[in-house]
N, C-alpha and C positions, 0 to 999 in steps of 0.2 A: 501494500498500499504506499500510497506518498509520505515525503518525510513532516505534512501540511495541511491540514485543511480548511477547508470554509462556510462548510455545515452544518447542521446539526438539529439531530429532533429530539424531543424529544416525550417519549411510551409512557405518558401518565401526572396529572397533569394536580398530583394532588400538590400537598405540605408539602412533603422533598423537594420532590418533580419540580413545583410554582417558585422555593428556597436558592434551586439550580437553577432557572429560567431566568431571575434576579439576577443573582450573580454575575450568570453571564451578560447583561443585558448591561450591567456595568462597567464591565469590567474585558467591553471590548474588545476579545477577541476576537466577536464571531459579527459581525454583520446585522444590529436585529431581522432586519427581513430577512436572516437565513436560516433561524432557528423556529423550527416545527415544536409546537402542543400540542398532545394527543390527550386528550379525555371524550370522555360516550355522552357527559352531555354539556358543550359546546355551549354554550351561551352560561356558562359559570363563566368564563375564560374572555368574557367580552369584555374587562378591564385590559388585561392582556393584549386582544388585537387592536385595542385604538392604542397603546406602548409601539406594535409596530409585527408581533409576534406574527406568524401565520399560523391560524388558529383550525384544529380540523377533526374531525369520533378517528376520522381511514390509516389508520395504521401502518397499513402499507402502499400509502398513498409518499407518509412521512418518509418511510424508510428511505422511497423509489431519492426522492429528493434530498435527501442527505447524508450525509459520508461516518460522522460519528454520531455514534444507535446510544442513548442512555434510557437505560432500562428502568422506571420509575415506581413500576405498581407492586401491589401487593403480595408475597408469596404466593397467597394461592390464585393470580390470578397470573404470575410469570410463564407456567406452561403450556396454555391455551394462549400467550398472546406468539411465547416463542414460533409457535407450527403460523402461528396464521401470516407472519412477517416471512416466513425463513423460506417460502421461493421466490421476495423480491432481495433479498442477502448476497451479495453481492462479496465474494473475498477480494476483488482486488480493487475494494473500495468503500465496501463498510468498515467498524473501529463497533466494535461492541462494548461501553461502558455500565455494569447493572450494577444500581444499591441494590439490588435485593437483596433482604437482610437474611443470613443461610446456601444460595444458594452459590455452589460452585462456580469453578469455571467448565469443568471436567463437567457435571450434570445443564450444566448451559451447551455446550458444545455435543452433547446427546441426540443432541433435540435439533440443532442449524446444523453440526457439521464440524469437525475438527480443523475445516482452510478456516474457518471465519475465527478473526483474531477479535480473544472478546477477552479484554480487562474488568478486575471485582474493582468497585470503589465501591469506601466509608463516608461517605462526610457527612456534615450537620444544618440543622438548618441555619445557623450563622452564615450559612455558602450565601446568604440573599445580601449582605451587608458585602462581602469578602472578607470574612474572617473562622471562614469555615478549620476546624480541623477536618482532613480529607487521609484515609488513610491508601494504599493501593495498594493489587497485587494483582500478580500473572504468573503463566507459565514458566518462566524465565524474564530476572530481573536489569535481562541486556536489551529483550523483545521493543522493537522502533516500534511499539503501538502504545507502551509504556511510556516511553518519552511524550508523545505524542499527548498520552493521558492525564500525563506528570506535568505537564505547557497548560493545558486546560486547567486543572484543578490547582497550581502554585495563580490561578492569574484572581481564582477568589479566595485568597488563605493558602494558610502552611501544607501543606505533601508531607506522607514518610513514605516510605516503599516496603513494606514488612513481608515474611509470608506468607503463604494464602492460610495455613492453618489456624492466621492469628485472626481473622479476620472477625468473625463469632466473637469473642474478648474485641475488635474496635470497636464495634458494631456497641455494644455494652460499654466500652469507656470512650468514646469519640462518639458517638450521639446518642443513646440515653441517655449519656452526663452532658448534655444538656441540662435536661429537664430538672437533674441531680445537682446541679450547680441553681438550678433561678432557685429550687427549691429552697435553696441555703440562701440565697439574697435575699429568695420573702422572709423566710424566719428571721436573719438581720432583719429586713424591716417593722416587724412586732413584734423585734423590740424596741426597737426604737420607737416606734412610741408608746410603748408601757413605758418608758424613762419618761416620753416630755415629746413628741418632735410629730408632727402635724404626718399624714402616711405618705404625703409627695415629697417630705420632708427626706423622713427617713428612708423611703428606696433608694431616691436621690443620694443621695449618703455608704447608705449599701450595695449600689449596685455600683460608686464610682470605688469605695474605697477594693468591695471585687478587681474590680478594672486592672484599679494599680498594685495590688496586691501576684495577682497575674502577670503585669506586665515586666511586675521588677525578678517573678523566675525567669522568663522570658527572653529579657534584657541582660541579666548578668549568672543568666545560668547556676544557678544554685539551688542546693538542700534549701526546699522552705523549713524544714526546719533552722539554715542557718538564718533566715529574716526571723524565723520568732523571735530565735533568740535575741537580739536587736529590738524588741519590744515586748519582752518581760525582761521585771526587774524585782528583787528576792523583795517579797511580803505586797509586790505590786496587785493590781486590779486588774493586769491584763492573763499572770498565768491563774487567780484564783478565780479568772473567769474561764479559763480555761480548761482546766481541771473538773471545773463544778460539766463542762461540757463530756469531757471522758466518762466524769462520773456515769453521766446518766445513758452514754453508749454514747457517744459523735460518733468517732472516726468506727467503729463495729458499726452501724449501723452503713453506708455508708457503706464501705468493702462490703455487707454481704448483700443494699442493695445490686451494687456492680458486678458481682457474683451472680443474683439472684437474675438478673437481668440477660447475663451471658449461658445462662439454662435455656432462657426460655429461649435466645435466640436460634441457639444452634439445635428447639423442632421446630420450626418459622415455616420451611418449606418442606416438600414433599415430593419428593423427584416422580411416583406414581398422580 
């Protein structure tokens, strides 16, 4: 296949599919007129039609007019979709990028043919604002198709190439993780309300503080406890609060949540 691509189809205009569309729209890696979004009820995509996207319920037509095909349907819908578009797939033209939880490259190729290039990607909904953490996997880490996928997803956030066996854990930590951190920020804001802030003020302070904490780790590349040590003093208020959270199972609950999500992700897709 070519080293560069100019058109894309997002098959499945649900939450993650539309988040990807927004991210690609903002990244300028594709001309928006070269991006097609499909959904059964196209009237729900009027906002995207107004932005300049091509909108259709015809998956075959979308594939025919595109080079990168992003599979963004629910796991239970994937097999039927692959069977539907298989006649339109051209190994010299198309690259399939699956964001479907639990569906292996082998399982996808079994339905579309070994000659079709397939990459697995696991972004999160922050892709809409070009702040996704996207994990990528391929049969080979030197795969040209992987380079193309990396260029695309690097334009909408950060990427990391991992072994395919880690894609289900990546779903729990990176994709589900958005919700976990949102819940932590919400809890922090509720604590802020209880100690005197109005709800809008509390949420703003909590969200910006979380953003600052994450940025410190990413920029300085320190371990979290290195930064924790900088704000904990003997008999201080920070360590008192941290210890109370740990007594109530804060870290344990988060770890258990991630493990449970990974276990659930492992059984979402069925090959038959």
